[in-house]
C-alpha positions as CSV (number, residue, x, y, z in Angstrom):
1,X,25.1,-6.1,9.7
2,X,22.6,-3.4,10.8
3,X,24.1,-1.3,13.6
4,X,23.0,2.3,13.1
5,X,19.8,3.9,11.9
6,X,19.3,7.6,11.0
7,X,15.6,8.6,11.1
8,X,15.1,11.6,8.8
9,X,12.2,13.9,9.9
10,X,11.1,16.9,7.8
11,X,8.4,19.5,8.2
12,X,4.8,18.2,8.2
13,X,6.1,14.8,9.4
14,X,3.5,12.1,10.2
15,X,3.8,11.1,13.9
16,X,2.6,7.6,13.4
17,X,5.1,6.7,10.7
18,X,7.9,8.4,12.6
19,X,6.9,6.5,15.7
20,X,7.0,3.2,13.7
21,X,10.6,3.8,12.9
22,X,11.4,4.6,16.5
23,X,9.5,1.6,17.8
24,X,11.2,-0.9,15.6
25,X,14.8,0.5,15.5
26,X,15.0,2.7,18.6
27,X,14.2,0.6,21.6
28,X,16.9,-1.2,23.5
29,X,16.2,-4.9,23.2
30,X,19.6,-6.3,24.1
31,X,17.9,-7.9,27.1
32,X,15.9,-10.0,24.7
33,X,19.1,-11.1,22.9
34,X,19.0,-8.6,20.1
35,X,22.1,-6.7,19.1
36,X,22.3,-3.0,20.1
37,X,21.1,-0.5,17.5
38,X,22.0,3.2,17.5
39,X,19.0,5.4,16.4
40,X,19.8,9.0,15.4
41,X,16.8,11.3,14.9
42,X,17.9,13.8,12.2
43,X,16.4,16.9,10.8
44,X,17.4,19.9,8.7
45,X,18.8,21.5,11.9
46,X,19.6,19.9,15.3
47,X,17.4,21.2,18.1
48,X,15.0,23.1,15.8
49,X,11.3,21.8,16.3
50,X,9.5,20.4,13.3
51,X,5.7,20.6,13.2
52,X,3.9,17.3,12.7
53,X,0.7,16.7,10.8
54,X,-1.3,16.8,14.1
55,X,0.2,20.0,15.4
56,X,2.7,18.7,18.0
57,X,6.4,19.1,17.3
58,X,9.4,16.8,16.9
59,X,12.8,18.1,17.9
60,X,15.7,16.3,16.1
61,X,18.8,15.7,18.1
62,X,21.0,15.7,15.0
63,X,21.2,17.8,11.9
64,X,21.8,16.4,8.4
65,X,25.3,15.3,9.3
66,X,23.7,12.5,11.3
67,X,22.9,10.7,8.1
68,X,26.6,10.2,7.4
69,X,27.8,6.7,8.2
70,X,24.4,5.3,9.1
71,X,23.7,1.7,7.9
72,X,20.0,2.6,7.3
73,X,18.4,5.9,6.6
74,X,14.7,5.8,7.3
75,X,12.6,8.6,5.9
76,X,9.4,9.2,7.8
77,X,6.2,10.2,5.9
78,X,5.6,13.9,5.3
79,X,3.0,16.0,3.6
80,X,5.6,18.2,2.0
81,X,6.5,17.8,-1.7
82,X,9.3,20.4,-2.0
83,X,12.5,19.8,-0.1
84,X,15.5,21.9,0.7
85,X,18.6,21.2,-1.6
86,X,20.8,20.4,1.4
87,X,18.3,17.7,2.6
88,X,18.4,16.0,-0.8
89,X,22.2,16.3,-1.1
90,X,22.6,14.8,2.4
91,X,20.3,11.9,1.4
92,X,22.2,11.3,-1.8
93,X,25.5,11.4,0.0
94,X,24.3,8.8,2.6
95,X,23.1,6.6,-0.2
96,X,26.4,6.9,-2.1
97,X,28.2,6.1,1.1
98,X,26.5,2.7,1.2
99,X,23.4,3.3,3.4
100,X,20.2,1.4,2.7
101,X,17.3,3.8,2.3
102,X,13.9,3.0,3.8
103,X,11.0,5.4,2.9
104,X,7.8,5.0,4.9
105,X,4.6,5.9,3.0
106,X,5.0,9.4,1.5
107,X,8.6,9.5,2.5
108,X,9.2,8.1,-0.9
109,X,8.6,11.6,-2.4
110,X,11.9,12.7,-0.7
111,X,13.7,9.8,-2.5
112,X,12.1,10.8,-5.7
113,X,13.1,14.5,-5.3
114,X,16.7,13.3,-4.7
115,X,16.7,11.5,-8.0
116,X,17.0,8.1,-6.4
117,X,13.9,6.4,-7.9
118,X,14.8,6.4,-11.6
119,X,14.3,2.9,-12.9
120,X,13.7,1.6,-9.3
121,X,10.7,-0.3,-8.1
122,X,8.8,1.5,-5.3
123,X,5.4,2.0,-3.7
124,X,3.5,4.4,-1.5
125,X,0.0,4.7,0.0
126,X,-2.6,3.8,-2.6
127,X,-3.9,7.4,-2.5
128,X,-0.4,8.7,-3.5
129,X,0.6,6.4,-6.3
130,X,-0.9,8.5,-9.1
131,X,0.9,11.6,-7.8
132,X,4.1,9.6,-7.4
133,X,3.9,8.4,-11.0
134,X,3.2,11.9,-12.3
135,X,6.1,13.5,-10.4
136,X,8.6,10.8,-11.0
137,X,7.7,9.0,-14.3
138,X,10.9,7.1,-14.4
139,X,10.1,5.3,-11.1
140,X,8.5,1.8,-11.4
141,X,5.5,2.2,-9.1
142,X,3.7,-0.9,-7.8
143,X,0.4,0.2,-6.3
144,X,-0.7,-3.2,-5.0
145,X,1.9,-4.2,-2.4
146,X,2.5,-3.4,1.3
147,X,6.2,-2.7,0.6
148,X,8.9,-3.1,-2.1
149,X,12.4,-4.3,-1.4
150,X,14.5,-3.2,-4.3
151,X,17.8,-4.0,-2.6
152,X,19.3,-0.8,-1.2
153,X,16.0,1.1,-1.4
154,X,12.9,-0.1,0.5
155,X,9.6,1.7,0.3
156,X,6.3,1.0,2.0
157,X,2.6,1.7,1.5
158,X,0.7,3.8,4.0
159,X,0.6,3.8,7.8
160,X,0.6,0.2,9.1
161,X,2.5,-1.0,6.0
162,X,5.4,1.0,7.4
163,X,5.5,-1.6,10.2
164,X,5.7,-4.3,7.6
165,X,8.6,-2.7,5.8
166,X,10.5,-2.0,9.0
167,X,10.1,-5.5,10.2
168,X,11.1,-6.8,6.8
169,X,14.4,-4.8,7.0
170,X,15.0,-6.4,10.5
171,X,14.4,-9.8,9.1
172,X,16.7,-9.2,6.1
173,X,19.5,-7.8,8.2
174,X,19.2,-9.5,11.6
175,X,17.2,-12.7,10.9
176,X,13.9,-14.2,11.6
177,X,14.6,-14.6,15.3
178,X,15.1,-10.9,15.8
179,X,12.0,-9.9,13.8
180,X,9.8,-12.4,15.7
181,X,11.0,-11.0,19.0
182,X,10.2,-7.4,18.0
183,X,6.9,-8.4,16.4
184,X,5.9,-10.2,19.6
185,X,6.7,-7.2,21.7
186,X,4.7,-4.9,19.3
187,X,1.8,-7.4,19.2
188,X,1.8,-7.5,15.4
189,X,2.3,-10.3,12.9
190,X,6.0,-10.6,11.8
191,X,4.7,-10.8,8.3
192,X,1.3,-10.0,6.8
193,X,-0.1,-11.7,3.7
194,X,-1.5,-9.9,0.7
195,X,-1.0,-6.3,-0.5
196,X,-2.8,-3.0,-0.2
197,X,-5.3,-3.7,-2.9
198,X,-7.5,-5.3,-0.2
199,X,-7.7,-1.8,1.5
200,X,-8.5,0.2,-1.7
201,X,-12.0,1.2,-2.4
202,X,-12.7,-0.2,-5.8
203,X,-14.0,2.4,-8.3
204,X,-17.3,1.4,-9.9
205,X,-17.4,2.4,-13.6
206,X,-20.4,4.6,-14.1
207,X,-22.6,4.9,-17.1
208,X,-24.4,8.1,-18.2
209,X,-26.0,6.7,-21.4
210,X,-29.8,6.5,-21.2
211,X,-29.6,3.3,-23.3
212,X,-27.1,1.5,-21.1
213,X,-27.9,2.7,-17.6
214,X,-31.2,0.8,-17.2
215,X,-29.5,-2.4,-18.5
216,X,-26.7,-2.1,-16.0
217,X,-29.1,-1.3,-13.2
218,X,-31.0,-4.5,-14.0
219,X,-27.8,-6.6,-14.1
220,X,-26.8,-5.3,-10.6
221,X,-30.2,-6.6,-9.3
222,X,-29.6,-10.0,-11.0
223,X,-25.9,-10.7,-10.5
224,X,-26.5,-14.4,-9.6
225,X,-27.7,-15.0,-13.1
226,X,-25.7,-15.7,-16.2
227,X,-25.3,-12.7,-18.5
228,X,-24.1,-13.1,-22.1
229,X,-23.2,-10.0,-24.0
230,X,-25.7,-10.9,-26.7
231,X,-28.5,-11.0,-24.1
232,X,-27.5,-7.7,-22.7
233,X,-27.3,-6.2,-26.2
234,X,-30.9,-7.4,-26.9
235,X,-32.1,-5.9,-23.7
236,X,-30.5,-2.6,-24.7
237,X,-32.0,-3.0,-28.2
238,X,-28.6,-2.8,-29.9
239,X,-26.5,-5.1,-32.0
240,X,-23.8,-7.0,-30.2
241,X,-21.1,-5.0,-31.9
242,X,-22.8,-1.6,-31.1
243,X,-23.4,-2.6,-27.5
244,X,-19.8,-3.6,-26.9
245,X,-18.5,-0.4,-28.5
246,X,-20.9,1.8,-26.5
247,X,-20.2,-0.1,-23.3
248,X,-16.4,0.5,-23.5
249,X,-17.0,4.2,-24.5
250,X,-19.4,4.8,-21.5
251,X,-17.7,2.7,-18.7
252,X,-14.1,2.6,-19.8
253,X,-14.1,-1.2,-19.6
254,X,-15.5,-4.3,-21.3
255,X,-18.8,-5.9,-20.3
256,X,-17.0,-9.0,-19.0
257,X,-14.7,-7.0,-16.8
258,X,-17.4,-4.8,-15.5
259,X,-19.6,-7.7,-14.6
260,X,-16.7,-9.5,-12.9
261,X,-15.9,-6.3,-10.8
262,X,-19.5,-6.0,-9.8
263,X,-19.6,-9.6,-8.6
264,X,-16.4,-9.1,-6.6
265,X,-17.7,-5.9,-5.0
266,X,-20.9,-7.8,-4.0
267,X,-18.7,-10.7,-2.6
268,X,-16.7,-8.2,-0.5
269,X,-20.0,-6.9,1.0
270,X,-21.2,-10.4,1.7
271,X,-17.9,-11.4,3.3
272,X,-18.0,-8.4,5.5
273,X,-21.6,-8.4,6.5
274,X,-22.8,-12.0,6.5
275,X,-21.7,-15.4,7.8
276,X,-22.3,-17.1,4.4
277,X,-19.7,-19.7,3.4
278,X,-17.5,-19.0,0.4
279,X,-19.5,-21.3,-1.9
280,X,-22.7,-19.6,-0.9
281,X,-21.2,-16.2,-1.6
282,X,-20.0,-17.5,-4.9
283,X,-23.6,-18.6,-5.8
284,X,-25.1,-15.2,-4.8
285,X,-22.6,-13.3,-6.8
286,X,-22.9,-15.3,-10.0
287,X,-19.6,-17.1,-9.8
288,X,-21.3,-20.4,-9.3
289,X,-18.4,-22.2,-7.5
290,X,-16.1,-21.1,-4.7
291,X,-13.1,-21.9,-6.9
292,X,-14.1,-19.4,-9.5
293,X,-14.8,-16.8,-6.8
294,X,-11.4,-17.3,-5.3
295,X,-9.7,-16.9,-8.7
296,X,-11.4,-13.6,-9.5
297,X,-11.4,-12.3,-6.0
298,X,-7.6,-12.7,-5.6
299,X,-7.0,-11.2,-9.0
300,X,-9.0,-8.1,-8.2
301,X,-8.5,-7.7,-4.4
302,X,-5.1,-9.3,-4.0
303,X,-6.0,-11.8,-1.2
304,X,-8.2,-14.9,-0.9
305,X,-11.8,-14.4,0.3
306,X,-11.2,-16.1,3.6
307,X,-8.2,-13.8,4.3
308,X,-10.3,-10.7,3.3
309,X,-13.0,-11.8,5.7
310,X,-10.6,-12.3,8.6
311,X,-9.3,-8.7,8.0
312,X,-12.5,-6.9,7.6
313,X,-15.0,-8.9,9.6
314,X,-12.9,-10.4,12.3
315,X,-14.8,-13.7,12.4
316,X,-13.7,-17.2,11.4
317,X,-14.2,-17.7,7.6
């Protein structure tokens, strides 16, 4: 049963992610039928202001001793990557004492520095996942999800995904009725579909070869047409084998994968900027049928085309 929450704030704390923890766990909602929760805001030293990423300060009421005995320790996002030994020791002690750890966005780096991510599934903001893998290679980083529940360690992607992770903990510990009440008061969905892939700007493999670049430019202007590798090789005046080898060397991917990605990228633009139906989008992108578009779109972006349109265009799909 969740009764007490310790919010750990550190220098360069992000005010939004910290406020998310306070909004979900720190407001008295006993009048709505929810059980009381004790929220303790903890920092390296009680009463010592901590600068946030926007210049304002947060003053924790408790020092690191406030982590002891908490059912949940929620680590707010921070831009710092080096942490005081006493902070890491207090976090390890709280975890060893039975606390569930929740890291919002870059708060996961604090867990990693404490040695708590070895062999554990976790996530962070999509802009941080490469750094997270590099710093903590024994962590199992999932870059595509809004949050990861790995039992006694819960981590979230960036910003608004922290709301998803906090509400998930409420649902897990207090039930669906409690999370619905909180979500309704916050005017957010109690659970969002999809992962953070839909928010990631997809990289477009570039090509510097004078022999391939004109061919790829031509393909981009004719995505609605069928394109066999042999046809593209002839246009590039190469053998099929040479073309395939040069293509991978120049772009880092295969012709089929490159073509599929370009079609998905075009589909994203059409879903955002036009009112075309999914079948019409599929035709313009070269997928032919809506079913094939849905298959590849979900595989690349992580959500269905209709869900993507609702998120990024805000009109009925």
